[in-house]
MARTOR-268406 format. One line per field, with one value per atom (N, C-alpha, C): residue in three letters; atom name; x, y, z. Coordinates in steps of 0.05 Angstrom, whole numbers. Layout:
code	[ALA_...]
site	[CA_...]
px	[X_...]
py	[Y_...]
pz	[Z_...]
# end
This chain:
code	[MET_MET_MET_ALA_ALA_ALA_ASN_ASN_ASN_PHE_PHE_PHE_LEU_LEU_LEU_LYS_LYS_LYS_LYS_LYS_LYS_HIS_HIS_HIS_GLN_GLN_GLN_GLN_GLN_GLN_LYS_LYS_LYS_TRP_TRP_TRP_LEU_LEU_LEU_GLN_GLN_GLN_THR_THR_THR_TYR_TYR_TYR_ILE_ILE_ILE_GLU_GLU_GLU_ARG_ARG_ARG_GLN_GLN_GLN_ALA_ALA_ALA_ASP_ASP_ASP_GLY_GLY_GLY_CYS_CYS_CYS_GLY_GLY_GLY_TYR_TYR_TYR_ASP_ASP_ASP_ASN_ASN_ASN_LEU_LEU_LEU_LEU_LEU_LEU_ARG_ARG_ARG_LEU_LEU_LEU_LEU_LEU_LEU_GLN_GLN_GLN_ARG_ARG_ARG_PHE_PHE_PHE_CYS_CYS_CYS_ALA_ALA_ALA_ARG_ARG_ARG_HIS_HIS_HIS_GLY_GLY_GLY_ASN_ASN_ASN_THR_THR_THR_TYR_TYR_TYR_GLN_GLN_GLN_GLN_GLN_GLN_ASP_ASP_ASP_CYS_CYS_CYS_THR_THR_THR_ALA_ALA_ALA_LYS_LYS_LYS_ARG_ARG_ARG_THR_THR_THR_ILE_ILE_ILE_THR_THR_THR_ASP_ASP_ASP_LEU_LEU_LEU_GLU_GLU_GLU_SER_SER_SER_THR_THR_THR_ARG_ARG_ARG_ALA_ALA_ALA_GLU_GLU_GLU_PHE_PHE_PHE_VAL_VAL_VAL_ARG_ARG_ARG_PHE_PHE_PHE_TYR_TYR_TYR_SER_SER_SER_GLU_GLU_GLU_HIS_HIS_HIS_GLY_GLY_GLY_SER_SER_SER_LEU_LEU_LEU_PRO_PRO_PRO_ASP_ASP_ASP_ASP_ASP_ASP_CYS_CYS_CYS_ILE_ILE_ILE_TYR_TYR_TYR_ASN_ASN_ASN_VAL_VAL_VAL_ASP_ASP_ASP_GLU_GLU_GLU_THR_THR_THR_GLY_GLY_GLY_ILE_ILE_ILE_GLN_GLN_GLN_TYR_TYR_TYR_ASP_ASP_ASP_MET_MET_MET_PRO_PRO_PRO_PRO_PRO_PRO_ARG_ARG_ARG_TYR_TYR_TYR_ILE_ILE_ILE_TRP_TRP_TRP_SER_SER_SER_LYS_LYS_LYS_ILE_ILE_ILE_GLY_GLY_GLY_GLY_GLY_GLY_THR_THR_THR_PRO_PRO_PRO_LYS_LYS_LYS_LEU_LEU_LEU_SER_SER_SER_LYS_LYS_LYS_GLY_GLY_GLY_ASP_ASP_ASP_LYS_LYS_LYS_HIS_HIS_HIS_SER_SER_SER_TYR_TYR_TYR_ARG_ARG_ARG_MET_MET_MET_THR_THR_THR_ALA_ALA_ALA_VAL_VAL_VAL_THR_THR_THR_CYS_CYS_CYS_GLY_GLY_GLY_SER_SER_SER_HIS_HIS_HIS_GLN_GLN_GLN_ALA_ALA_ALA_ASN_ASN_ASN_ASP_ASP_ASP_ASN_ASN_ASN_ASP_ASP_ASP_GLN_GLN_GLN_ALA_ALA_ALA_SER_SER_SER_ASP_ASP_ASP_ASN_ASN_ASN_GLY_GLY_GLY_VAL_VAL_VAL_GLY_GLY_GLY_GLU_GLU_GLU_ASP_ASP_ASP_HIS_HIS_HIS_ALA_ALA_ALA_GLY_GLY_GLY_ALA_ALA_ALA_GLY_GLY_GLY_PRO_PRO_PRO_CYS_CYS_CYS]
site	[N_CA_C_N_CA_C_N_CA_C_N_CA_C_N_CA_C_N_CA_C_N_CA_C_N_CA_C_N_CA_C_N_CA_C_N_CA_C_N_CA_C_N_CA_C_N_CA_C_N_CA_C_N_CA_C_N_CA_C_N_CA_C_N_CA_C_N_CA_C_N_CA_C_N_CA_C_N_CA_C_N_CA_C_N_CA_C_N_CA_C_N_CA_C_N_CA_C_N_CA_C_N_CA_C_N_CA_C_N_CA_C_N_CA_C_N_CA_C_N_CA_C_N_CA_C_N_CA_C_N_CA_C_N_CA_C_N_CA_C_N_CA_C_N_CA_C_N_CA_C_N_CA_C_N_CA_C_N_CA_C_N_CA_C_N_CA_C_N_CA_C_N_CA_C_N_CA_C_N_CA_C_N_CA_C_N_CA_C_N_CA_C_N_CA_C_N_CA_C_N_CA_C_N_CA_C_N_CA_C_N_CA_C_N_CA_C_N_CA_C_N_CA_C_N_CA_C_N_CA_C_N_CA_C_N_CA_C_N_CA_C_N_CA_C_N_CA_C_N_CA_C_N_CA_C_N_CA_C_N_CA_C_N_CA_C_N_CA_C_N_CA_C_N_CA_C_N_CA_C_N_CA_C_N_CA_C_N_CA_C_N_CA_C_N_CA_C_N_CA_C_N_CA_C_N_CA_C_N_CA_C_N_CA_C_N_CA_C_N_CA_C_N_CA_C_N_CA_C_N_CA_C_N_CA_C_N_CA_C_N_CA_C_N_CA_C_N_CA_C_N_CA_C_N_CA_C_N_CA_C_N_CA_C_N_CA_C_N_CA_C_N_CA_C_N_CA_C_N_CA_C_N_CA_C_N_CA_C_N_CA_C_N_CA_C_N_CA_C_N_CA_C_N_CA_C_N_CA_C_N_CA_C_N_CA_C_N_CA_C_N_CA_C_N_CA_C_N_CA_C_N_CA_C_N_CA_C_N_CA_C_N_CA_C_N_CA_C_N_CA_C_N_CA_C_N_CA_C_N_CA_C_N_CA_C_N_CA_C_N_CA_C_N_CA_C_N_CA_C_N_CA_C_N_CA_C_N_CA_C_N_CA_C_N_CA_C_N_CA_C_N_CA_C_N_CA_C_N_CA_C_N_CA_C]
px	[2422_2408_2388_2397_2377_2353_2357_2334_2316_2328_2313_2296_2307_2292_2269_2274_2254_2230_2236_2217_2202_2214_2204_2198_2213_2210_2205_2186_2182_2174_2156_2146_2170_2187_2211_2228_2234_2251_2240_2215_2204_2207_2201_2205_2234_2253_2282_2290_2282_2290_2276_2251_2238_2253_2264_2278_2304_2314_2341_2339_2360_2361_2353_2341_2334_2356_2351_2371_2392_2392_2412_2402_2376_2366_2378_2378_2387_2418_2433_2462_2467_2452_2454_2447_2426_2419_2442_2453_2475_2498_2505_2527_2521_2495_2485_2490_2481_2484_2513_2531_2560_2571_2564_2575_2565_2539_2528_2542_2546_2562_2590_2603_2632_2632_2614_2612_2605_2593_2586_2607_2631_2650_2646_2634_2632_2651_2661_2682_2669_2679_2669_2686_2674_2692_2679_2698_2690_2697_2676_2682_2700_2710_2727_2711_2716_2701_2713_2697_2708_2728_2745_2766_2763_2746_2741_2711_2705_2678_2666_2640_2626_2635_2638_2647_2675_2692_2720_2716_2700_2697_2684_2665_2653_2673_2689_2709_2731_2736_2755_2742_2716_2700_2700_2697_2697_2724_2745_2773_2776_2764_2766_2749_2728_2711_2725_2739_2754_2779_2793_2814_2807_2784_2776_2763_2753_2742_2765_2788_2812_2827_2827_2844_2828_2802_2785_2790_2805_2810_2833_2844_2866_2856_2871_2862_2858_2843_2837_2861_2883_2907_2921_2913_2925_2908_2887_2869_2877_2881_2890_2867_2865_2847_2861_2853_2867_2848_2860_2842_2829_2805_2787_2794_2798_2802_2781_2760_2736_2741_2729_2727_2696_2692_2664_2658_2636_2629_2600_2588_2566_2573_2553_2560_2547_2563_2553_2549_2539_2535_2564_2563_2589_2602_2587_2599_2583_2596_2584_2595_2580_2590_2589_2612_2613_2627_2621_2634_2663_2680_2709_2714_2728_2735_2711_2689_2665_2661_2640_2633_2613_2614_2593_2566_2548_2519_2504_2501_2488_2462_2442_2417_2424_2408_2415_2418_2401_2405_2428_2438_2462_2488_2489_2514_2522_2545_2557_2544_2526_2511_2524_2543_2560_2590_2597_2624_2638_2662_2676_2704_2714_2742_2757_2777_2793_2819_2822_2846_2856_2881_2893_2919_2924_2948_2958_2984_2997_3025_3040_3068_3080_3103_3116_3146_3158_3186_3200_3218_3232_3248_3248_3262_3291_3310_3339_3349_3358_3365_3389_3407_3431_3423_3404_3395_3372_3355_3329_3334_3356_3360_3371_3387_3397_3379_3364_3350_3319_3311_3282_3268_3283_3271_3264_3242_3234_3206_3193_3164_3147_3127_3109_3087_3081_3059_3041_3017_2997_2976_2980_2959_2957_2969_2966_2990_3012_3035_3031_3052_3049_3044_3031_3023_3049]
py	[1014_1039_1042_1034_1037_1019_996_977_989_1003_1016_1038_1053_1075_1063_1040_1029_1018_1008_997_1018_1039_1057_1084_1093_1120_1119_1103_1097_1123_1139_1164_1184_1188_1205_1194_1168_1155_1159_1156_1161_1190_1208_1237_1242_1233_1237_1228_1203_1191_1207_1216_1231_1258_1270_1295_1291_1267_1262_1259_1263_1259_1230_1227_1199_1179_1156_1134_1139_1161_1167_1168_1164_1166_1148_1123_1103_1106_1111_1116_1141_1161_1185_1181_1163_1155_1142_1123_1108_1127_1145_1161_1180_1191_1205_1190_1165_1148_1142_1138_1135_1160_1182_1208_1213_1206_1208_1189_1164_1145_1155_1165_1173_1198_1216_1239_1233_1212_1203_1183_1180_1162_1132_1124_1098_1090_1066_1058_1038_1038_1020_997_972_947_927_910_888_862_843_817_798_778_759_733_719_697_673_652_626_614_601_586_556_549_519_513_490_482_471_469_459_431_415_386_387_403_404_412_431_439_419_404_382_361_354_334_342_368_379_377_384_382_354_335_306_298_309_303_313_337_348_331_323_306_282_268_244_251_272_279_284_299_307_282_263_238_222_223_209_224_250_268_285_280_298_296_277_275_293_310_327_347_354_373_401_417_445_461_458_475_469_449_443_453_467_480_509_517_544_560_583_603_618_615_629_648_666_686_671_681_667_677_658_664_648_659_645_640_616_609_611_629_632_614_601_585_590_611_622_648_661_687_711_724_749_772_792_815_821_829_835_860_880_905_914_924_934_960_975_1001_995_1004_1000_1025_1032_1055_1049_1069_1065_1059_1035_1027_1010_1007_992_967_953_928_933_917_920_913_928_923_909_883_869_857_850_838_810_798_772_751_752_732_737_761_766_760_759_754_726_718_692_669_658_637_609_608_585_590_591_600_577_573_550_562_556_563_538_533_509_514_502_504_479_473_447_455_439_443_415_413_388_394_371_373_354_359_340_341_320_317_306_319_310_284_268_242_246_244_247_220_207_179_174_192_186_184_201_202_184_180_165_137_125_96_93_114_113_123_143_157_152_139_135_160_180_206_200_216_213_203_198_189_212_208_230_232_257_262_283_274_293_298_319_328_312_290_273_276_293_295_316_323_343_370_387_412_429]
pz	[1744_1745_1724_1699_1678_1681_1692_1699_1720_1740_1760_1748_1730_1716_1700_1685_1670_1686_1709_1729_1744_1755_1774_1764_1743_1732_1702_1694_1665_1652_1663_1650_1645_1667_1663_1642_1641_1621_1595_1589_1562_1553_1572_1567_1558_1577_1570_1542_1535_1510_1486_1490_1469_1463_1483_1479_1465_1463_1451_1420_1407_1377_1372_1348_1339_1340_1354_1355_1377_1390_1411_1438_1442_1470_1489_1485_1502_1509_1488_1490_1508_1504_1520_1550_1552_1580_1595_1581_1592_1600_1582_1589_1610_1614_1635_1661_1660_1686_1693_1674_1677_1690_1680_1692_1720_1725_1752_1770_1764_1782_1786_1766_1770_1788_1785_1801_1831_1837_1864_1875_1864_1873_1868_1846_1840_1817_1815_1796_1776_1750_1731_1732_1735_1738_1718_1711_1694_1709_1705_1719_1705_1717_1705_1698_1677_1670_1682_1685_1698_1679_1692_1675_1677_1696_1698_1695_1687_1682_1708_1710_1734_1738_1720_1722_1735_1727_1740_1769_1774_1802_1818_1808_1824_1831_1811_1816_1837_1836_1857_1886_1887_1910_1921_1904_1911_1920_1910_1921_1950_1953_1982_2001_1992_2009_2016_1997_2002_2021_2016_2033_2062_2065_2092_2106_2091_2105_2115_2102_2112_2133_2132_2151_2167_2170_2186_2216_2225_2252_2264_2247_2257_2277_2297_2317_2307_2322_2312_2308_2322_2320_2295_2279_2252_2230_2237_2215_2213_2188_2182_2169_2176_2163_2142_2116_2094_2081_2066_2051_2030_2024_2007_1977_1960_1932_1917_1912_1900_1870_1863_1834_1827_1807_1799_1774_1776_1753_1745_1750_1740_1726_1716_1701_1716_1732_1745_1723_1730_1710_1699_1673_1660_1670_1676_1686_1712_1730_1754_1762_1777_1789_1820_1832_1861_1871_1898_1911_1916_1912_1915_1944_1947_1973_1986_1972_1984_1969_1977_1963_1942_1919_1900_1908_1901_1907_1883_1888_1870_1880_1862_1872_1883_1898_1910_1889_1868_1845_1828_1828_1808_1822_1849_1862_1857_1863_1855_1870_1858_1871_1869_1852_1850_1855_1879_1887_1902_1897_1910_1916_1938_1948_1956_1942_1944_1959_1982_1999_2007_2001_2013_2028_2048_2062_2071_2074_2085_2085_2094_2094_2077_2065_2048_2053_2057_2059_2033_2023_1998_2004_1983_1987_1981_1999_1995_1997_1976_1975_1994_1998_2014_2045_2053_2082_2087_2065_2069_2079_2068_2076_2105_2113_2141_2162_2158_2178_2176_2156_2152_2143_2133_2123_2095_2087_2060_2056_2079_2077_2070_2053_2046_2065_2073_2090_2077_2070_2055_2077_2093_2111_2137_2139_2162_2180_2172_2187_2210_2224_2246_2234_2251_2242_2241]
# end
């Protein structure tokens, strides 16, 4: 909002800051904007920082490509839709204001341009030495087993 005022209401902004005590103009403006946002049902939120580097994420992506090149022939009824948990590896704005119960309104360039969601699924049967030798149980299936 402060950037909007700087760009579109520069004359009003200068007048407002001049009316404030020396050295307090910008801080008072930010406090005014925060009270305005809170009064109109917006919340103050802080983003989370990335915990993985781009190199780690690219290697994870390469592993998924390899996995799906091997197991991409599975039928559609074996594909599961899961909730998205994104991993951010760019730096979105540090703080944002958003409507309670709504989605944050960020400019196109500020929103998560580098976002990756990693989901794996498969089946695995534990190796039980007593039964494995008799029944053939204990083979590992990673994604290629029955749904």
